[in-house]
N, C-alpha and C positions, 0 to 999 in steps of 0.2 A: 132700482138703486143699488149702492153700494152693500146695503144687508142682505139684499137678495142673492147678491155676487157671490157673498161670504158664507149662505146658508146652507149649511152642510144635513142630507138627510136624503132620503128617498122615495119612489111612487111607482105609480103605473105609467109604464112609458107612454107619452105621449105619440097620437098619430094625424097626421093630417089628412082629411078625409073630408069629400063634397058632400052638399046636401043628400045623395042618393046612396049616402053610406059608403063609397067605393075610396080608396084611396087616390090621391090626388096626387099633382106632379104638376113640373114648369113646362112638360110636354103638353100636358091636357091644356093649360091657356095658351100654347102657340099654336096650339090646334085649332081650338076655338077662334083664335082671332082671325088665323089664315083663312076660315070658313066663312068667317062673317066678312072677310075684308080680302078678297084672292087677289086682287091687282095691288094691294097696297103690301102684304107680305109675301113674298116669293122664293121658293127655296130651289137652288142650284144643287140637286143631291148626285149622287155618284162622282162628286168634282172636289179634286184636291186641288187647294189653294197652293200655290208655289212662289207668291211674290207677292210684296206690294210693291205697285208702280209710282214712282218717283220721278220728279225732272227738278232742275235748280233752273229758279226764275234770274230775271235779270238782276236783281236786289241781291241776289247770291241765297237767297231763302231758298229752302228746299221745300217741297209741297209735292204730298201724295194725291193721286188723282184717279185711282183705280187698282184691281186685285187681278192676278195673273192665277189661271186655272187650269190645270189637266182634266180633263172630262175621263170619266172609268177607270180613273186611276186611285190608286188608294195607299194609306200606309203600311209599313209591313205587318204591324200588327191585327191588320185583318185578315179576317179567314178568306176574303176575297183576292190578296194579294197574291201574284205570281212572280212577280221580277219586276227591275226597276226601267220604267220605260227609256226609250234610246231618244237619240237624235231627229228621228222621224214625228215623234209624236206632238200631235197637232195643242197648242195652247192658246186658249180661249181667252180674252181680256176682256172685263168687264167695268166698266170707266163710271165712276160717281159725279153725281151734280154736285157734291157739297161735301163729303167726308166719307171717311172710310173708320170703322171699328172693326177692331180685332177682338177678337172673344174665342180664343183656342184655347184655354186653359193654361195650366202652369208649365206644361211641356211643350204644346203646341204653339204656343202664343210669342215664345221667345226663339224657338224655330224658326216660326216666318219673319221674324223681325230680322234675325240674323240673314236668312237667306233673302233678304231684302236688303242687307247690307247697312242695318241700325244693330250696331252692339261694338263688343271691343276690338278696334281696329286690327290688334296681335292675331288676336284667334281669326278674324276673316281674312287677313292676308295670308295666315297658314292655310286657310281653305280656298283661296282666289277667289275673292270676293271683295270687290270694290267697295270701301266705307262712305255709307251716305250720312251718318249722324255717328259721330263717335259716343257711344253709350256702354261704357263696360259695365255696369250695372246688368245687361240685358242677361236673363239667364242664371245669373248668381239667386244668393237669398232663399235657396230652395230649403224649403220646411214642410215639417209633417209631424203625425205623431208616433208614438208608439203605441201598438197594442197586440194583445195576446189571449189566447182561450184556455179555461179551463174546461174538462169536458167529463162527464160522467155517465156509464151506460147503466141503464135502469134493468128492474126486474118485470115490468111490465112495458108496454106501450100506451099512449096517450090515448085514452079514449076522443078527446078532441080531433084526432087525425085518423080515426077511422073510416078507411075507405077512399081515404084522399090521396092522392097521386101527384098532385100538384101539375097538373097535366094541360095541353091547349085545347081540347076540344070537350064538351059535354058527354059526347058518347063514351067516351074512355073514362072518364073521371066524373063520379055520381058526386061529389063533395060540389065541383064547380057547376055542376046542375042543380044542386041545391040551393047554392051562392046567389046564382042564375033568377030560380022561381021564387025563392023564400025572402027575398028583400035584403039581399046583400049581408048578411046577418052571421055568417059561418065563418071559420077560422080564416077565410080568405079576403075578408076585410080587415084581418091584421096582421103584425108586423113578427116577425121571428121574435121578438126581445118582449117579455111582460113586464119585469119591475126593476128598475135600476137605481143606483144610488150612487152619489156624488159627493165629493169631500174634498178637500184641505187634506196634503201627504206632510205639511207643516203649517201648523198654525201661525207663523210670521207671515206667510204668502199675502198677497193683496187679493187672491182668488181662488176658487175651486181648480185643480187639477188632475183630479182623478175620476174616473168614471168605472162604473161597473154594471153590466145589466145581464139578465138571466133571462133564459125562455128554453124551449123544446127543441131537441135536435140538435146534432152534433158539427159541429161548425169549428175546425181548425186553422181560418184563416184562407184569404182570399188565394188558391191555387185551380189550378185547372180541377175542374170536375166538382169544385166545392158546393156548387147548387144542388147535383146530384146527391151530396154526400147530407147536406143539410134537410133537404126536403126529403130522401129514400131513407132516413133512419128515426125511425118512430119511436125508439126507446133510448133516448139519450137526454141530457140535461147540458144544457152550455152556459158557461158565465165568460161573457166578454170583459176584458180590462183595457181601458183607453188611460194615458198618461197624455194630456195637455200641455201645453205649455213647453214643449221641449226645449232643448238644447242646441240640436244639430242643424247646422246649415249646410247644405250642400250645393250644386250645379247642375247646370242644363246645357251642353256645350255640342256642337257640332263634331260629327265624324267625317263630314265630308260635303260640297256643295252641294251634291244631288239632292232634292227634295224628300227621296224614298231613301236617304242614308239613314241609317239607324241613330238613333241619338246616344249622346255618352251622357248619362244620368246618374247623378253618384249624390245619393242623400248624405255622403260623409259621416254616416253612424260613427258614433264612438270615438269619432276625433276632435270632441270641442270639451272644454272645461268640464262643462256641466252634466254631458249624457252619462257619464257612470252613475251619476246621483238619479236620473232619471230612470234608469233600469232599475237600481237598487227599488225604488221607488214601486215598479211593476214587480217584482219581487216581492215585497211587503203585500201588497196585493191579493197575488198569488197564495201567499201563507194564509193570509185574513179570510180568503174566500176560502180555503180548504176548512179555515177553522170551524166556518160559520155551517160548512156542511157535515162536521166531523160533530157539531155539539148540539144542531137540530134535528130531533127523531124524525118530526113531521115530514123532512126531507129525507134524511139517511135512511129510513125504512126502506124507499125506495131504489136505493142505490146498491148497484152490484162491486163496481170499481170506479176507480179513475183511470180514465181513458188516456187522457192527455194533460198535460205531459206525462202522467203517470206513477206510482209510486216510488219506482226506480231512481227520479229527478226527486232528491228530497232535500240535500244542503243547499244552503244559500249560494256556495261557486257552482254547482250543478243546473240550479236555479238562473243564475247570471247567464251560464254558458247557452242554456237553453231559449233564454230572451236574447241572445244575440242572435243565435242560428233561426231561430222560427217565427220573431218578433214581426210584424207588418203595419203599414200605417197606406191609409188610402184617403189622405187629406192633402196631396201635396200643395203647395202656393207659394206664392211672394217671390216671384221669379221675375216680374217685371215693376221692380215696387214704385210706390208714390213715395215722393218726397220733395224736398226744397232744392234750387236750381245749385244751391252750393254743395250739394250732396254727390259725389263722384259717383254715386252707385245709383240714384236716382233714375226713374227711366221716362216715368210720367210724372206731368205737375198734379196738383189739386183740381183741377177740371178735367183730368183724366186723358190729357192731350200729352204726346209723345213730344220729349225735347228736342228739338232741332228739326222737325220734319211736321208743317202746316199740315191741317187737314186730316191729322190721323191721330186715335183714342185709343187706349185698351181700357175693355169692360169687362174682365172675369177676375178670378180667384187669384189671378198670379200679381195683380196690383199692391195687395197689403204688405207693408212692411212687416208685418210680425202677426203669425197664424192666432185666428181669432178664438176664445171659447173651446167648447168641446167639438164640436160640430160646426160644419162649413156650410149647409146650406140656408139658415137665417141671415147671417153674416151677406152672404150673395146676395140674398134678397132686399137686402138695407142696403148693399152698394149700389146695386143696379137702379134702384130705386132716385137715389143719391145723382146717378149718371142722367138716369132720365130727366130729372129736374134740370143739372147744369145743360145738356145738351140742348134740350127745348128751350129755356132761356136765350142759350147762345145763338140759338135758329131764328128766335124771334129778333134779337138786335142788327142779324145781318140782312135780314125779310127774307130767307127762305122759303117757300111754298114747297109743300107734299109733292112729291113723286113716286110713281110705282113700280117703276122697275128700273135698274139699271142698263145703259146702253152698253150692250154686247159686241164684241171686235172680233176680228181674227189674231 
């Protein structure tokens, strides 16, 4: 309800757990479905999708009929990536009986569409790709949050984490062994955040736009080694700040026609009218968080010093610069946006169908026109359920029958 959307306050951080007191995820559901119906849900692992296969029918309509993939090939960000494959690479075609559904996310969905000739004709021509569908909005409208942490070192390690190394085997990690034998009730059934607070940075806003959550550990952002830093530091407290509904609009563009060419990803931070205000709100939250720590004896009696940003980052100008240099986001979305047919930047219609290409849909977080709420997982669930209903209803009108596996060819 609107009242709930505008409710300012805090509480215990919610977690998604199953009946066994274990944190659950979409992956768990996918594995369960595959286990129960191995012929109905088939994974083609270690395969890089390189192109959506399309043809032009005699009526002039473009139709998608399959996907091309390179087996044992990876994106440049993968630890398994060695070098771009050459002309001798065998490409496998997977043919669909009915439709293709792309779910590559904010970066790889527009990437695959553009490699398939679906996008801005000017950009496609510059990369020697023939235009199949003129959709300039593909890869545009990239949106994300601004996030930043404040970290303090403490004068003692947390008893809660005694003996915990966050390892992978019970032989090496006594906490993992205890978790497995004692009903999944220790720290390993929780998450890094314990408490969260959400509010409006300005009461005139029709939504809450600030999120602050705290928990044990040292977390300064998603950079190489962040996991080891978080789980290996037992004498620190982190407060992570999130600014929702930010003003930035960026893009995902091609750097070349090869599927393993790196992308030109630019969030365009600091280049839109309201972004300075977004950064100001993050700065204000850093100051508020510092004030809470300084004025709460039950917390500050355990603190040695602020480690990040640190006491030398004190003025508003210094904090602003720190946000620009160290802020991050991990909710990238909105690069294949849904919209009406008269919107020149729209990529899909309200049935998740790609404009100008029959039998092709996109169902992932790239379809949003605007980044929703504070976090993206629940909106993805809602969007996916809506897409499922839409696709199943359409299939019924076409008389389509379930089939178990797409046909593969050379």
